N, C-alpha and C positions, 0 to 999 in steps of 0.2 A: 585352258580358265584359271584367272584371275583367283587372289589367296578369295578377294569379296566373294565372289560367286560360287568358288566352295561350300564359304560360312552359307550361306545364304539356303540352299541348298541344306546342308544338312542338318540345317535351322525346319525349314520346309519338312525334313525326312524324321526329322526329333518330334514337330506337333506331332503331324501325321501318327506316330507310331503313337504320340500319347494319347489321340485320343480312340484310337483300336484297345487300349489298353484299356480306356475308363472306361469303353463300352461295355468291352471284355466284363470286367469290374463289375460293375452295376448289373451286367445281368445274371454276374454267378451270384453275386449276394440277391437281388428278388431274387434267386430257384431257391432258395438256400432257405429266405423268408417264408415261400412259400409250399419248402416242406417241413418247413417249423425246423426249422433245423440250424440252431448257433453259428450266425456269423461272426468271421476270424476278422479277423484283424484288417486295416489297409492294407500294410506291408506283408502280410500273409498270404492276404488273396493274390494281390503282386505275384507273390512267385508261385501260389496256385496257377495264377492264368499261365503266367509263366509255363510255365510246365507245361500242362494241361493243352498247349499253344506246339511246341518242339517235337514234346517227346512222341505224343500222336502222329506229327508231321514224316517225324525220319523214317518211325515206320512202316507207317502208309507210303512211305519213298524206294525203301527195301523191296516193299514188295511191291510195289508199281514196276519193281524193276524188275524183278524179277517175273511179273504175270509179263511182263512187257519181253522179252528173253523165249521166255514160252511159247506165244504166241508171234512171233514173229517165225520161230523156231518149226513149229506148226504150220506156216502158214497159211492160217487164219488171222481173219480179218483186226485192223490196230484199235477200230472201234469198237470193238466189242469188250477188248480188253478194260477198257474204262470205264464201261455199267460190271464186266461184272466185278474187277477192282471195287469199287464202289460197293456193292451187296454182300462179297464178300470181305470187305478193313470194314465195316460200320461196326458188326459185332467186336472188333478188335478190339477198333475205335473206344467203344462205352465198354470194355473191361479196362484199358487200360487207363480213361478218365475215371472210371468209378471204383478204382484202385485205389487213385494217385486221392479222390474228392477222402475217399473213406479216411487213406492215411493219414493225411494232412492234417482232417479236422478232429478224427480220433470220432467217427462213428460208424456204424455196421456197414456193410457193404451194400446192404439193402436200400441204407440209405444215399450211400454216393451215386449210386444206380436210381435213386429217384431221381436226385440234383442233377442226373448229367440230362433225366429224359426231359425238365423241365425245362432244362437250358433251353436243351434243341428244340423243344414247342416255344418257348418265347423268342428266339431267333428265325424261324420260321412263321412264326405271326406275322414280325416285324416286314419281312422278304415279303410275305402273301396283299401287307399290308399295302410295301409300298409300289408293288408290281401290280396290284389294284386301284391305288390312288394313280398311276401312271398312265391304265390304261383309262384312265376318264379322262385323264388329262388331254390322251393324246384323241380320244373320243370329239372328246368336245372343244376342239380346234380344229377337225377334220369334219364338227355340224354347221358352221358360221356361212 
């Protein structure tokens, strides 16, 4: 790859990361507003969002690796490990993110939990809406 291609790839990657960060910041601010919690400034919110993405991902990766080794050693099907990891890691993710919310915004832990729940519900609503629109478009294209 020549330097121009590398620069173009890095620009595209930076643009995609900026879009993801902007989406996460917007959802976080909306969750704070819906929970009637003071919204932090832009840079503090960016720091919180990065922490909310990185720290649970690292913990989930470690937990997943341990679970993979356990399932491999016991000869259980590996597809079950994914399901078990999701349901066991969800409360850990909730606790970590709620703690980060509470400490970074100086709110009670219960309010941090409320922000986490509202944030996840907003994201789930967007996913369900996207799947619904896609399903309607696919059905409409097949009806012709």
